[in-house]
N, C-alpha and C positions, 0 to 999 in steps of 0.2 A: 297615666302609664305606669310608674314606678309602684303605686299602690297596687293596681291590677297584678303587677307580676308577684309582689311580695304576697297577695290572696293567693294567686295561683300555686305558689309555693308551697302554703300552708295547706290548701286544702287537694293535694295532689290525689291521696286516697279515693276522693269523692267524685275526680275525674276519670278514673281508669276505667275504659268501657267494661260494662257487666259481660259481655260476651267473652272476654278475656279471663274473667275471673270465675267461670262455671267450672264444675267437676267435670272430669273426663270418665266416661261409663269403664266399668268394667270389661264389658264385651268387646272394647276395641280391639283390632288385630294389628301388633306390631309388625313391622316389614323388615327392620334392622334386627336381626337374632346374632348375639354376640357369641365369640367363641369362649369356652371355659377352659381351653386347652393350658393355659399360662397360669390360671386361678381357678381351679376346680371348687365347684359348688359341694360343700360337705353333704354327705348322706345324712337322712334322718326323717323324721315325720313331715316335714314340710316340702312340697315340690313348688316351683316357680309358676305357680297360678295362682290367680286370686281365689280361686275356690278351694285351695288348699291352704292358702294363708289365712282364711277366714277361721281356722281351727286356733288361732291364736288368741290367747288371753291375758292382759296386762297383769303382770306381777303385783303380788300384795305390797312388796316393797315399794313400787311406785305410787301405789294410792294412799300409802302412809307418810311418804316424804313431802308432799304437798309444794315445796319450795327449793328452787335452785338458783345459782347465780351463773352467769355466763360471762365469758371474756370474750367477747366480739372483736377481737383483735387481731391486726393483721396490716399490712403494708399502708394499707386507705388511712390508716390512724396517722401516719407519719406526717403529713400536712397538717392535721388539725382542722380540715375543712368540711368535717362530714361524710354521709354516706354517698357511695356510688362516684367516689372522685375518679375511679380508672376509667368510667364510662364518659363522666361529664366534661373532662379537660379536652375532648376533642371535638367539643361543640363551638364552633368558631364564635358563634353570638352567645354563648352561655346557655345554660341547662333550662329545662323549664321550672325547677325546683331545686330549694337547696340553695348554697352559699354559689354565687358567679365564681367559679373556679380557673376560667378560662385565663384572664389575665395574670392571676396570681401564679397560675402553673408557667406560665411562658416567662414572667419575670423571676422566678425561683428556680426551675429546672431547665428551661429553654423551650425552644419551638417543638411542637409534638412531631415535626417531621423526622426528627433525629432522637428528641427526648421526649418521648411518651412516657406511660406508665411505668417501664422498665427502670427509668432513671428514679424514680421514686423508691422501688424496691432498691435499687443499689444504693441508695442513701439511708435506708432504714436499718439500724443498728440494735434496736431493743437492748441498749447497753444498760438500762437500770432496771431490767426485769429481775423480779425475784418471786417465783411463783409459789416458794414456801410460804412466805410472808403473806402474799394476797389471799391464799385458799384458806390459811388460819384465820383471818380476817373473815371471811366468806363463813367459814364455819361458825365462827362467832356471831354472825348475824342470823344465823338460824338455818343456812342452806344445807339441806340433806344431799343434795347433787350439784356437780358443778360440770358446767360445760366449757369446752374451748372450741374455737374456729378452726378448722382444719383447713380448708380453704373457702374462698369467697368467688363471687363472680370475677374476680380478676385473675383466678386460675393459678395463683400461687399456692402450692403444697407446703404446709408447716410443718412437714415432718421430712426424715430422710427417704424421701420418695423414690421406689424402684423405677416408677415408669415416668415421672415428670421430671424431668432436668432442672425445670425452674422449680426449686424449692427452698427453703429457709436454710438447709445445710450448706447449699453449693452457694446461694447468693444472698446480699442483704445480711440479716444477722448472722450466719454463719452458725446456726444452733439449730437443733432439732426440738422446736417450741411444743410439739404435741407432747413427746417423751417428758419433758419437763414438768408439763402440766400433769398429766397422769401419775408420775411421781409424785407429786404434791398433793394431788387429792386423795390417793389411796393411802399415803401418810397421815392425813387427816381422818380416815375412815369413811370418807365420801364416794358415792357412785360417780363414774367419770363418763361423760358423753363427750360427743364430737360432732361438730355441725358442718355439713357438706353442702355447698352451694355451687360448685363448679360446672354443673352440666349445662349451665345457661351460658358459659363464655363465648359458646359459638355464635349465638345472635346478640349478646351484651356488647359485646367488643365491634361489633360491626361499623360505628362511627370510626373507628381506628383506621378505616379503609377510605377515609373522606381525606379532603385537601382544603386549604383557605380558597375562598373564592375572591379574595381581593389582597393587595397588600404586596411585598416584594416576595413573597414566597407562594402566591397564586398557583394553584394547579400543582404543587409538589406533594406528592402523598405522604400522609402521616406514616409513623412508623408501624403501623399494622401490616403494611405491605414488606418489611423489610425481611429478609431471611438471612441465614446463616452465612451467606458469602459475603453479606454486607457488614459482618462484624471483624473483618481482620484488623488488627491493631486496636482494636477497642477493649473496654473493660469486659464485654459480654462475647469476644472471642470466643467460639466453640460453642457458643450457645446458639440455637436457632429461635428467633422471635415469633416463629410462627407455632412453636411449642407452647407459648405463652399467649400469644393472641388468637389462635386458631382461626385464620382469615384466608385460608386457602379455598373461598368459595364466594359465589356471587352473594352480595347483600339483597336484603330487601329493598324493593324500588324507593320507599320511605325511610332508608336507614338513616338518614341524617335529621330525621325528625325526633326530638327528644321523647316525646311522650309514645312513639309508635312501638316501643318494645313491648307495652304492657297487650297490647293486640295481637302479640304472637308468642305470648308467653307460654302458651300450651302447644306450640309449635304448628302452628297454623297462619291463616291470613297473609299468605304470599311468601313465607320464610323458605329459604332453602333447608331441606330437612337434614339435620346430621347424619354423617355418613359413617359406615362402618368402621373405619378407622378410629374417628372420633369416639363413637360408642365404646368400642373395645377399649380405648384408652382410659376412658372415665371408669368402666368397669373394673378395670385390672389396677387402676390408682385406688379405687374405693375398698376393692378386695385386700388389697396390701396393708392398706391402713387397718382395717378390721382385725387382720390377721396378725398385725404386728402389736396392737395396744390391746385387743379384746375388749371394747368399750362396753359400759353396761347400757348406754343409751345412744342411738343415732339420729340426730334430725336432717332430714332432707329439706331445702328450701324450694321445694317443687310441688304442684298439684299432683296429688297421687304419690306417684315413685319417679325418682329422676328418669327424663328421657321417655316416659309414658306419654302418648300411646306410640312414638316413632319405633322404640326398641324394648326388646324384653331385658334390659341390663338390669332395671331397678327389681324386676321379680327374681332374678337370680340372685341379686345381691341380699334381698330380704330372706330368700330362701336357705341362703347358706348361714346369715348370720342368727337366724333362729334354729337351724339344725346344730351350729357349732354351740349354741348356749344349751340347747336340749341334751347334747351329749355330755354336758359336765354337770347338768342337773336332772337326773333321772328321767329324760325324755320332754321334760317340760321348759319351755323358753321362758329365762328369767330376765330378758332384755326388752329393750323397749326401741321401736322406731316411730319416728313422727312424720306424718304426712300432713298437706293442707288441702282444703277444699275437697272434702271426700263425699263420697257417696255414702248412704247407709251400709251397704255390704261391706266398703272399703273401711268405715270406722271399726270393723271386726277385724279386719285385718293388721290394721295399724292403730296408733293412738293420733286422734285429731288435735292437730295445733292448729290456734287462731293467733293471726299476727294482731296485736296493739289492739285487741278487744275481746269481749266473752259474749255467749250466748245469754239468752234472756229468761233460761230456764234449767232447772237441774237435768243433767245428761245421764242416762243409763249406763253408760260406759265412762271409765275416765277418761280425761282430756286435759290439755294443758293450754296456757296462754304464753305466748312470748312477748314481751314488751322491754322497754329501754327508758332509761330514767332522763335520756336525752336522745341523740341520734343512734344509730347503730353503729357506725364509725366515730371515732372522737370529732367533735366539733367544738373549738376552742370557745368560740362565741358565745354559747349555751351557757358555759360556767361563766363567762364574764358578765352575762346580761342576766344570771340568776335564773336560769329558765329550765332548770332540772326538775322532774317531779320531786316532791318533800317524801320524807319518810311517812307523812301521814298518809298521804296519797297513795304510795306503795302499800302500806297495809289494808287500807281500804279495798283497794283491787284484789291484795291476797285474800281478805275475808270473802268478798263477794264471789270469788272463783272458786275457793275452798267449799263454800256453800253450795255450790252447784257440782260438784263432783269432779272439782278441776284441781290442776297444779299451775304455779307461776314459776316460769323462768324468766328471770330478771337480769338484762345486761347492764353491767356497770362500767362504762367505757373507761379505756386506758389511752393514755398518749402513747406516742410512737415509742417512746423510749420505755414502756413498759409499765408507767406508774400512774394511778389515780389522782387527780386533781384533789384540791382541798374540799371544794364544795360536793363532790360525789363521796369523798370519805365521810363527810357530815351526814348523808343520805344514811349511808350504810351503819354508822354508829346509831342513827335515830331508829333503825330497824333493829339492831341488835339490843336495845336498850328495851325496845317494845317486847320483843321475844323473850327476853329473861323474864319478865312477868306474865306473859300471856300464851306461851307457846303452847300449852296444854289444850287451848281452844283450837287450834291448828294442826297439828303433827298427830297423825294415827287417827283422826276422827273420820265420820260419814257424814253424808248430807242428811238433815230431818226432813220432816214431810213437807215443808215450804223451804225456799232458800232464804226468803226475807219479807219484812213488810216496811212501808213508808212510801213517802210520794216519789222516791226515785226507783223503786222495785219494779216499774215498768220497762225501764231501759230503752235503748236505741236498738235497730235491727242490724245485725251483721251485715256487711257488703264484700261479698269476695271472700278473701283470706281473713276477715275479721274488720279491722278498723272501724269500730264503733266507739274506740276508747275516748272517754271525755266529752262525747255526744249526748249523752243522757241529761236528766236534770241534775243539778248538785245536789250533793247530799246534804241532809239537815239532821238534827237530833231526834228526830222520829225514824229514821231509817236505820233498822238493824238487818243483821243476817245470823242465821242459825247453823251450828253445826252440833254435833252429838257423839258422845262415845261409842264405840261398836257394839256396846252391851244396851245401849240405850239409857242406861242411869243416869247419865248426866247429860243437861242440854246446856249450851253455850249460846247466850243471846248476847251478841258483839254489837255496840253500839257504834256506827260509822263516824258520829262527831260526839265528842265527849259532851255531856249533857248538863246543863245547868238549873235544871228543875226535873221532877219526876218523869220516867219514860213509862208509857202505856204500851203494852204489846197485845192486841188484840187477839193474835193467834192462841195465846195461851191463857185467854180467858176462858171460863167454864163453859159458856154457850157455844164455843168452837167445836169442843169435844175431841180435841187433838191429844190430850194426855192421857195417857190409860193407867197413869200412877200420880199418886198427890205429890205435892211439892213438898219437901221435906228441908229445904233451907235455900237461900240465894246468898252468896258472897259476890263482892267485887273484886277481881284477881287484882293483887297488889295492893290491895287497901286494907287497913286494920277498923275502919270506920263500918260498923254494922249497916247493912241494906235492910231499910223498911220495906216490907213488901205486903201487897193486898191482892189478891185473887178475886175478881169479881165476875159476874157472867159476861161483862163487856171486855174484859181484859185484866192481864197480870200488870201491875202498877210497880214499878220499881223507883226507890227513891234511895239515892247515896248522897244526898245534898248536891254540893258541885265539887265533883272529885278533883283533888290536885294532880298536878302533874303536866306533861306536854300536850299540846293539842294533837293527840294520837287518839284513834279508836279505844274504846273502854270493852271490858269483857265481865257480863253477869255469869257466874256459875251458878246454874240450877240443879241442885239435887234431886231426885227423884227417889220416892220410897220403893 
């Protein structure tokens, strides 16, 4: 049984029902129409409709940037127990995946009838957070943009929020974390992004309406049912837990089944739909954030746009954000919004984000993979068990993604105090060392005619949001990826595994007919050893001996006449 439970937790993405991961058509008709009285939509070329938003085009700077680093950091990092802690603690018998946090929470913070997730927020101090030091490190690792978590499904705003009393200035760290991150990113010349996940708090927190079924507190409701009246004399006196948990509604019939949330992620299958007050609060919070920090990128952890198709809130936010940017850039939106599980027409309105995976073909429009070296929220055991992605794995992913016209957004987990552990620092330093030598093969490049060749080129199919990461064949020394300079005069052949013998590239043989210019020369980036190369009908054969260096991908720079 224990083995089966561990396997279930590893294979969760494959278990999510396909119906919950389908795209939502643009012709759906929202019924909850939010007011813009408190936060008006900026005037400009974009209206809050899918038809109008399809006039968007991703900015050139995003196509050139290729690599971003994300601090997916908030109060759920404080326990060091991984992702979705704020939901999982309410399952009496433990969650379906991830660490079993139930006993840990009760021993560390107390029983969830009084000490639910709000107690984790209270203890979270972020006492060693140094955004300037961290962002400088990320820039050295090659990041061209930086993302900060603005809120998660736990519903705590990490800025001086006008509309959410539960925010990091009033509780927990007592700091405006987003303002600090924005200042640090801009000081380093990086584009700044915010990720917004709070739209799902409505259903995500429903287990907080539950209660133990056995033991001395059986039947006593968890703290998701508390109100402001219950806080007299407590540390949260004056705050209403309902502003955090948002549970003034009837939960879905199976709300205590850990995996049931995935069937309702797109607001169907028995869910009580979010009401006007909830949708307007989310709209106002998000508009407040955008207007305060004027981010260059906004990531929504939602199918299409947040609250779609229940509400038009996401459409209005998108139109405002694009118009706000267009007013500063001569009528052109120079910002990026990411959405998930998009239809073809929605991919023209937003930039497609693929979670923990990548498509198996060059995409006509720019897109992004988001992934993490470990768990989205800090999970101590992954570092202790040496289970982070290696620098080499990250670089392989980056090369594969860039070869398909994509960007990589990589989360480097931070502990609750705001610091990375030694294991994650080693990964970042490994990426930095590779970038110092090979960055020209990544930044500012464009896809070639093929994204790559080799046994692993077939890849694995996407599932819903993505989730094909690590499911394809392992890379070998025969696997290469291609990028090229915008003028087409330089072709980069990225060997995903450091070779120990000559590399044959069939796509560059004369019989393939893919090169319209002759090869002028080949060098191995970072090496003084000449590359012996021979172009035959069958392949371009590259021989650099056995290149010295760490076990990371190598780059052959092919100059064309």
